[in-house]
N, C-alpha and C positions, 0 to 999 in steps of 0.2 A: 504494500500500500504506500501511496505517496503522501507526504506531509503537505497540508494545505499551505498555500502561499498568500500572504496579504499584500495586495497591490496598492492599497490606499484606504483612507477612511472618509466617509461622507457624513456630513451633518445635515439632517432634514429639519428645516425651520419653517413653521407655518407662516403664511402671509399674514401680515398685520391687518386686521379688519378695522376700518375707520367707521365708527358709529357715532352719530350725533346725540345730543341731549334729548332724552325722552321723558322730560319732567317739566311741569309748568312752574315757572318762577312766581313768587308772591306778587310781584308787580303786575304780571300778566293776568293773574286771577283777579286782582283788584280791578283792572281795566275791564275785564269781562263782566264782573259784578256791576260796574257802572253802566255798561251797555245793556245788560239785562234789566237793570233798574229803570232805565229810560223807556223800556218796553212794558213797565208795570209789573215786573217779575222780581221775585226774591231768590237770591242765590245762597246756597249752603256749600262751603268748601269741604269736600270729603277726601282730599288727597291722603290724609293720614290713615284712612280706613282701608286703603289698598283694594278698592272696588274696581280698579282699572278704568276709571274715569275721574275727572278732577273735581267736578261740582254737580250739584243738582239744582235746577232752577224750576220754580213753579209760579204759576199765575197767582194773582191775589186771592182767587177763590179756591186755589189748591187743586183744581181739576186738571189743568194742563201741566205736565211735568216733562222737563227736558234733562237729559244726561249729557253733560258737557265735558269735552276734552279741549284743552287750550295748549297750543304750542307756538313757538317762535320759528320763523323760517331761518335756516342757517345761511351761511355765506354762499353756499352752492345752490340756493333756491329750493332746498328740500325741507320737509317736515319729518321728524322722527317720532315713531310710536313703538312701544314694546309690542311683541307679537300678540300678547294677551290683550292689550288695549285695542289693537286692530281687530281682533276677533270679537271683542266686546262691542265695538262700534257696529260691526256687521250684525251682531245678535240683537242689539237695541233698535236697529232700523230707524224708522221715522222719528222715534223719540230721542235720538242722539244728534248732537251737533258738534262739529269741530270748529273751534275758533282758531284763526291763524293770524299772528302778528308779524308785520314786516315794515321796516322803515317808518315807524310811527303810526301805521294804519292797522286796522283790525278788520278781518273778514270772517264771515261765518259760512260754513259749508255743511249742507245736509249729509247724512250718512249715505244716502243713495248716490249723491255726487262723488263722495269719497271713494265709494266702491268702483267707480269708473276711472279712477286715477291709476297711473302706472305705479306699481309697488315693487320694490326690490327688498328681499329679506336677507339680512346679514346678522349673524351672531345674536339671534333671538330678538332682533330689532327690525322694524319695517321703515324703509325710507320711501316717503311719498313725494313724487315729483308733481307738485301742485300748481306751479306757476301758470299753467294753461287753464286751470280750473277756477282760479280765484285771482282777483286783483287786490292784494292786501292794502295797497296805497289808498284805496277808496274806503274810507272809514264809514261810509253810509251803510255798508252791509250790516254792521252790528246794530245800528239803530233801526233799520228798516225791517229786520227779521232775516230769516235764513235765505241764502242765495239759492 
């Protein structure tokens, strides 16, 4: 029998996955609360409860309830959600709304419109390419209701 010969050593290193922030900052949730209040709605921040949405908004009579996710657009024009948040938006359907902030503007997108956006999944995160679906610089979306 022949003795094995080692010709070299290779190191296999995984490609670094770049994932954006999938969490709503306090200032954004406050901005969304103001937008909802202008529509006569009350917002409850539920981020600490890990329900996979950021807030619950209800009409004054408590009949109409919205489940809200709020995100900022990153430098590449993308919005990031966790895979579970993405699934929750799909599950909640018409009762869910995604608020998107960019360049000082705030836009609101219905869950149905979000489902039509190109999505790329990376490392248990979903990157949504929203720029064609919403114009965040038009702040009227948040006050006029869902886009």
